[in-house]
C-alpha positions in Angstrom: -110.6 46.5 -36.7 -109.2 42.9 -36.1 -112.3 42.0 -34.0 -114.6 43.2 -36.8 -112.7 41.1 -39.3 -113.0 38.0 -37.1 -116.7 38.6 -36.5 -117.3 38.9 -40.3 -115.2 35.8 -41.0 -117.2 33.7 -38.5 -120.5 35.0 -39.9 -119.4 34.2 -43.4 -118.4 30.6 -42.3 -121.7 30.1 -40.6 -123.6 31.3 -43.7 -121.7 28.8 -45.9 -122.4 25.9 -43.5 -126.2 26.6 -43.4 -126.4 27.2 -47.1 -125.0 23.7 -47.6 -127.5 22.3 -45.0 -124.7 21.1 -42.7 -125.5 20.8 -39.0 -123.7 23.4 -37.0 -121.1 22.1 -34.7 -118.5 23.8 -32.4 -115.4 25.0 -34.2 -112.6 22.5 -34.4 -108.9 23.2 -33.6 -108.3 23.5 -37.4 -111.1 26.1 -37.8 -109.7 28.2 -35.0 -106.2 27.9 -36.5 -107.5 29.1 -39.9 -109.2 32.1 -38.3 -106.0 33.0 -36.4 -103.9 32.6 -39.5 -106.3 34.8 -41.5 -106.2 37.4 -38.7 -102.4 37.4 -38.5 -102.0 37.7 -42.4 -104.5 40.6 -42.3 -102.4 42.4 -39.6 -99.2 41.8 -41.5 -100.7 43.3 -44.6 -101.7 46.4 -42.7 -98.2 46.8 -41.3 -96.4 46.2 -44.6 -98.6 48.2 -47.0 -97.1 51.4 -48.5 -100.4 53.1 -49.1 -102.2 53.9 -45.9 -105.3 54.9 -47.8 -106.0 51.2 -48.4 -106.5 50.8 -44.7 -109.8 52.7 -44.5 -112.1 50.6 -42.4 -115.2 51.7 -44.4 -113.7 50.4 -47.7 -112.5 47.0 -46.4 -113.5 44.1 -48.6 -113.1 40.5 -47.4 -112.4 37.7 -49.7 -112.8 34.0 -48.7 -109.4 32.5 -47.9 -108.6 29.5 -50.1 -108.2 26.2 -48.4 -104.6 25.2 -48.1 -102.4 22.9 -46.1 -99.6 25.5 -45.9 -98.3 26.1 -42.3 -96.7 29.4 -41.5 -93.8 29.4 -39.1 -93.5 32.8 -37.4 -89.8 32.5 -37.1 -89.5 32.6 -41.0 -91.6 35.7 -41.5 -88.6 37.9 -42.0 -87.4 35.9 -45.0 -90.7 34.4 -46.3 -91.7 37.4 -48.4 -91.4 37.1 -52.2 -88.7 39.3 -53.7 -91.2 40.5 -56.3 -93.1 42.2 -53.5 -90.1 44.3 -52.4 -89.9 47.9 -53.6 -87.1 48.4 -56.2 -84.0 50.3 -55.2 -83.9 53.7 -56.9 -81.0 54.2 -59.2 -81.4 58.0 -59.4 -78.2 58.8 -57.4 -75.1 57.2 -55.9 -75.8 55.1 -52.8 -73.2 54.5 -50.2 -72.4 50.9 -49.3 -73.9 49.8 -52.6 -71.7 48.0 -55.2 -71.0 49.5 -58.6 -68.9 48.1 -61.5 -65.2 48.9 -61.4 -65.6 50.7 -58.0 -67.1 48.0 -55.8 -68.8 49.0 -52.6 -68.9 52.8 -52.2 -67.1 53.9 -49.1 -67.4 57.7 -49.4 -67.7 60.6 -51.8 -65.6 63.7 -51.8 -66.5 67.1 -53.3 -63.7 69.7 -53.3 -64.0 73.4 -54.2 -61.1 75.7 -54.1 -59.6 78.9 -55.6 -56.1 80.2 -55.9 -54.5 83.6 -56.1 -51.1 85.2 -56.0 -52.7 87.6 -53.5 -53.2 86.4 -50.0 -56.9 85.7 -49.3 -57.7 87.1 -52.8 -56.2 90.5 -52.0 -57.0 91.3 -48.4 -53.5 92.8 -47.9 -54.3 95.5 -50.5 -56.2 97.4 -47.8 -53.1 98.0 -45.7 -50.5 100.2 -47.4 -47.7 98.7 -45.2 -48.6 95.1 -46.2 -49.5 95.7 -49.8 -45.8 95.4 -50.9 -45.8 91.8 -49.6 -48.7 90.8 -51.8 -48.8 89.4 -55.3 -48.4 91.5 -58.4 -50.7 89.7 -60.9 -47.8 88.3 -62.8 -47.3 84.7 -63.6 -50.0 82.4 -62.2 -52.3 85.0 -60.9 -55.8 83.5 -60.3 -57.7 80.2 -60.7 -60.3 77.8 -59.3 -60.9 74.1 -59.3 -63.8 71.7 -58.7 -63.4 68.0 -58.1 -65.7 65.0 -57.3 -64.1 61.8 -56.1 -66.1 58.5 -55.6 -64.1 56.0 -53.5 -65.0 52.3 -53.5 -63.3 49.2 -52.0 -62.2 48.2 -55.5 -61.4 51.5 -57.2 -61.8 55.3 -57.3 -63.4 57.5 -59.9 -62.4 61.2 -60.0 -63.8 64.0 -62.2 -62.1 67.4 -62.3 -62.6 70.9 -63.8 -60.0 73.6 -63.4 -59.4 77.1 -64.8 -56.3 79.3 -64.0 -54.7 82.3 -65.5 -51.1 83.4 -66.3 -50.6 87.1 -66.9 -47.9 89.7 -67.7 -47.9 93.4 -68.2 -47.6 94.5 -71.8 -47.9 97.5 -74.1 -50.1 98.6 -76.9 -49.0 101.3 -79.4 -46.1 102.0 -77.2 -48.3 102.8 -74.1 -48.8 100.8 -70.9 -52.3 102.2 -70.3 -55.3 103.0 -72.3 -57.2 106.3 -72.4 -59.2 105.4 -69.3 -56.1 104.7 -67.2 -56.4 100.9 -67.3 -53.2 98.9 -67.5 -52.6 96.7 -70.5 -52.4 93.0 -69.5 -51.8 89.8 -71.5 -53.8 87.0 -69.8 -53.6 83.4 -70.8 -56.4 81.2 -69.5 -55.8 77.5 -69.1 -58.9 75.3 -68.8 -58.8 71.6 -68.1 -61.5 69.0 -67.7 -60.8 65.3 -67.2 -61.5 62.0 -65.5 -59.4 59.4 -63.8 -60.0 55.8 -62.8 -57.9 53.9 -60.2 -58.4 50.2 -59.9 -57.0 48.3 -56.9 -55.3 45.0 -57.6 -53.4 44.2 -54.5 -54.5 45.1 -50.9 -52.7 43.9 -47.8 -53.9 44.9 -44.3 -52.8 44.4 -40.7 -54.3 46.0 -37.5 -51.9 48.9 -37.8 -51.0 49.1 -41.5 -52.7 48.9 -44.9 -51.0 48.9 -48.4 -52.8 49.2 -51.7 -51.4 48.8 -55.2 -53.5 50.2 -58.0 -53.5 51.0 -61.7 -54.3 54.5 -63.1 -56.1 55.6 -66.3 -56.6 59.3 -67.1 -58.1 61.3 -69.9 -58.0 65.1 -70.1 -58.8 67.9 -72.4 -56.9 71.3 -72.1 -57.6 74.6 -73.7 -55.2 77.5 -73.4 -56.8 80.7 -74.7 -56.6 84.5 -74.4 -60.3 84.8 -75.0 -61.1 83.2 -71.6 -64.6 83.0 -70.2 -63.8 81.5 -66.8 -60.9 82.6 -64.5 -60.3 85.7 -66.7 -63.9 86.9 -66.4 -64.0 86.2 -62.6 -60.7 88.1 -62.1 -61.9 91.1 -64.1 -65.2 91.2 -62.1 -63.4 90.9 -58.8 -61.1 93.8 -59.5 -64.0 95.9 -60.6 -65.6 95.5 -57.1 -62.9 97.5 -55.4 -61.7 101.0 -56.1 -58.1 100.4 -54.8 -57.6 97.3 -57.1 -55.8 97.9 -60.3 -58.0 97.7 -63.5 -56.9 96.0 -66.7 -57.4 96.2 -70.4 -56.7 92.7 -71.8 -54.5 92.4 -74.9 -54.3 89.3 -77.1 -50.9 88.1 -78.2 -51.1 84.3 -78.8 -53.3 81.7 -80.6 -55.5 79.3 -78.9 -54.2 75.8 -78.3 -56.2 72.6 -77.6 -54.6 69.5 -76.1 -56.0 66.0 -75.5 -53.9 63.8 -73.2 -54.2 60.0 -72.4 -52.1 58.5 -69.7 -51.8 55.3 -67.6 -49.7 54.2 -64.8 -49.3 52.6 -61.4 -49.6 53.8 -57.8 -49.1 52.6 -54.3 -50.6 53.8 -51.0 -49.3 53.1 -47.5 -51.6 53.9 -44.5 -49.9 53.6 -41.1 -51.4 54.0 -37.6 -48.7 55.1 -35.2 -50.5 55.4 -31.9 -52.4 58.7 -32.0 -50.8 59.5 -35.4 -52.2 58.4 -38.7 -50.1 58.8 -41.9 -51.1 58.1 -45.5 -48.4 58.2 -48.2 -49.0 57.9 -51.9 -46.6 57.5 -54.8 -47.5 57.4 -58.5 -46.0 57.3 -61.9 -47.8 57.7 -65.3 -46.8 57.7 -69.0 -48.8 58.6 -72.0 -49.3 60.7 -75.1 -50.8 64.1 -75.9 -51.9 65.8 -79.1 -51.9 69.6 -79.3 -53.4 71.7 -82.1 -54.0 75.3 -83.1 -54.9 77.2 -86.2 -51.2 77.4 -87.2 -49.9 73.8 -86.5 -50.3 70.6 -84.5 -47.9 68.4 -82.6 -47.6 65.3 -80.4 -45.7 64.8 -77.2 -44.7 62.0 -74.9 -46.0 62.6 -71.4 -44.3 61.4 -68.1 -45.6 62.3 -64.7 -44.5 61.4 -61.1 -46.3 62.5 -57.9 -46.2 61.9 -54.2 -48.4 63.0 -51.3 -48.5 62.7 -47.5 -51.6 63.1 -45.2 -51.0 63.4 -41.5 -53.5 63.6 -38.6 -53.6 63.1 -34.9 -56.4 61.8 -32.7 -55.7 64.4 -30.0 -56.2 67.1 -32.6 -59.2 65.8 -34.6 -60.0 69.3 -35.8 -56.8 69.8 -37.9 -55.1 67.8 -40.6 -52.0 68.3 -42.9 -51.5 67.5 -46.5 -48.2 67.8 -48.5 -47.8 67.0 -52.2 -45.0 67.1 -54.8 -45.3 66.6 -58.5 -43.1 66.7 -61.6 -43.8 66.1 -65.3 -42.4 66.3 -68.8 -44.7 66.8 -71.8 -46.4 69.3 -74.0 -46.1 72.1 -71.4 -42.3 71.5 -71.0 -40.7 70.5 -67.7 -43.0 71.2 -64.8 -42.2 71.1 -61.1 -44.9 71.8 -58.5 -45.3 71.4 -54.7 -47.8 72.5 -52.1 -49.2 72.1 -48.6 -52.6 72.5 -47.1 -54.0 72.6 -43.5 -57.6 71.5 -43.2 -60.0 71.8 -40.3 -62.5 68.9 -40.2 -66.0 69.6 -38.9 -67.9 66.4 -38.4 -71.7 66.4 -38.9 -74.2 63.5 -38.7 -74.1 62.5 -42.4 -71.0 64.3 -43.7 -67.7 66.0 -42.7 -66.9 69.5 -43.9 -63.2 70.4 -44.2 -62.3 74.0 -44.9 -58.6 74.4 -45.8 -56.0 76.9 -46.6 -52.6 76.4 -48.2 -49.8 77.5 -50.4 -48.3 76.2 -53.7 -45.3 76.7 -56.0 -45.5 76.2 -59.8 -42.5 76.2 -62.1 -42.8 75.4 -65.8 -42.2 77.1 -69.2 -45.5 78.8 -69.1 -44.9 80.3 -65.7 -41.5 81.5 -66.7 -42.8 83.1 -69.9 -45.3 85.1 -67.8 -42.8 86.3 -65.3 -43.5 83.9 -62.4 -40.2 83.0 -60.6 -40.7 82.0 -57.0 -44.0 83.6 -56.2 -46.3 81.9 -53.7 -49.7 80.9 -55.0 -52.3 81.0 -52.1 -55.2 78.5 -52.1 -58.3 78.2 -49.9 -61.5 76.2 -50.2 -63.6 73.5 -48.7 -63.9 69.7 -49.0 -67.2 67.9 -48.2 -67.0 64.2 -47.5 -70.2 62.1 -47.5 
């Protein structure tokens, strides 16, 4: 293809010379340089084009190269292209290592999916009569699930979360504990929460073995507590209907729906320490804010205070397992709340992402749990986290 181009270029030059009645003379060094430059630019165009259909040899059209004194240095080819010729970066999706407002350069993205149940592994012990007595009793915090997306940058972190869990207790209707079909009457309160959180780093100190980060916290959440639930309540009901040996319920309404909007802000600090083969990450946070709750009967406002700590531990000799412990306490519209939990995850590293299935236990104590009969019952969780 290149030889054809050179031949046509020389033929065209010869035609121009004869048409101007100029005596033919051997090509000068400048003429040869012009031909070489034209050939090189043609090859570069072939290599850089994004539409290969334009390279069809039968459709090539040659245009005379304008006379110019510009000299091309091949060492500058990598930076000599005009920015207007570069393809625009697509904005339809979050790109790692790209900078965004408030977050900075994106380091990684976490997607977390999990569900909880007062029955171990969502009721697997119910199949064994000898182990069934150690399982949950569907009282207190009985079932729930949570979805979370976290985008971590070098300047901040954005989290979005949706959660639904249920609190239940046995009840009666017309003096009876079961309906005519043998289903047990149950009062089920579904608590649904959606919210977002933005952490902004303002002080980062780093050494070869230690890193500390101070950050501000801003959160906004909406909570709905209802006995006409469409999420965890419906899933629990469907799950029990799949198994003959699972108890079946007839849900009874006793309380009004309450909606709460909560705004909070605070400070946090993270310590990351490398101790030989061990890596430890400790976080401590405190937040204050206000909440507004309303129902058909009345409305109220509350001052909110929350404190939380977490610890992540891993070992380079055991890269397939990691431990997370957390502790949280708060005072606000839901009364005094004390919560704690632990998870063991099993990282599985792939080419472009890491998958971390996990299993754990939690304890929840507040006015709601107490009202629905939950004392010291263990809440089992399992799920998966995917990190890109």
